[in-house]
C-alpha positions in Angstrom: 28.1 4.9 -27.7 27.8 7.4 -30.6 28.9 6.0 -33.6 30.8 8.4 -35.3 32.5 9.2 -31.8 36.5 8.8 -31.1 38.3 6.3 -28.8 42.0 6.3 -28.5 44.0 3.0 -28.7 45.0 1.1 -25.8 47.8 0.0 -27.3 49.6 2.7 -29.6 47.4 5.6 -28.5 46.2 6.8 -32.0 42.7 8.2 -32.6 40.2 5.8 -33.8 36.6 5.9 -34.8 34.3 3.6 -32.8 33.3 2.2 -35.6 36.4 0.8 -36.5 37.7 0.2 -32.9 38.4 -3.5 -31.5 37.0 -4.3 -28.0 39.5 -5.3 -25.3 38.1 -4.2 -22.1 37.5 -7.9 -20.8 41.4 -7.9 -20.3 40.8 -5.8 -17.8 37.4 -6.7 -16.7 36.3 -3.5 -18.2 32.7 -2.8 -19.3 32.5 -3.1 -23.1 34.6 -0.5 -24.9 35.7 1.3 -22.3 39.3 -0.6 -23.7 39.9 -0.6 -27.3 42.6 -0.8 -30.2 42.9 0.2 -33.3 44.3 -2.7 -35.4 44.5 -6.7 -34.9 48.0 -6.0 -34.5 47.6 -3.6 -31.8 45.4 -6.2 -30.0 47.8 -8.9 -30.3 50.5 -6.8 -28.4 48.1 -5.8 -25.8 46.9 -9.1 -25.2 50.9 -10.2 -24.7 51.8 -7.2 -22.7 48.6 -8.5 -20.6 49.7 -11.9 -20.4 53.3 -11.1 -19.2 52.7 -8.3 -16.9 54.1 -5.4 -18.4 50.9 -3.4 -19.7 51.7 -0.7 -17.0 54.9 0.1 -18.2 54.4 0.2 -21.5 56.6 2.9 -23.5 55.2 4.6 -26.4 56.8 7.9 -26.2 60.7 8.1 -25.8 62.6 6.7 -23.1 63.8 9.2 -20.5 65.8 6.4 -18.6 67.2 3.3 -20.4 67.2 1.1 -17.5 65.3 -2.0 -18.5 66.2 -4.1 -15.1 63.7 -4.3 -12.3 60.7 -3.0 -14.2 57.8 -4.0 -12.2 54.8 -6.1 -13.3 51.3 -5.4 -13.6 48.4 -7.8 -12.3 45.2 -7.3 -13.9 42.3 -8.4 -11.3 41.6 -11.3 -13.4 45.0 -12.6 -12.9 45.2 -12.5 -9.2 46.1 -15.9 -7.9 46.9 -17.6 -11.3 50.6 -17.7 -11.0 
């Protein structure tokens, strides 16, 4: 990994420098630094979304459809069989 490279925050999608990235790839059982966030706030938010299964239905862009009922939940491979 190049120290001066850039990544994208897994939560808010802002660009971040590798040296400022906080690693969260373990949430999806990924290799180190395949999942990163830009701040402690984003880390807390993405951990909550993974825990409650809503990480696949995040909406960082304006909503097109306002339906909130019946949204699917997404499990990571670490969460299978833990319910």
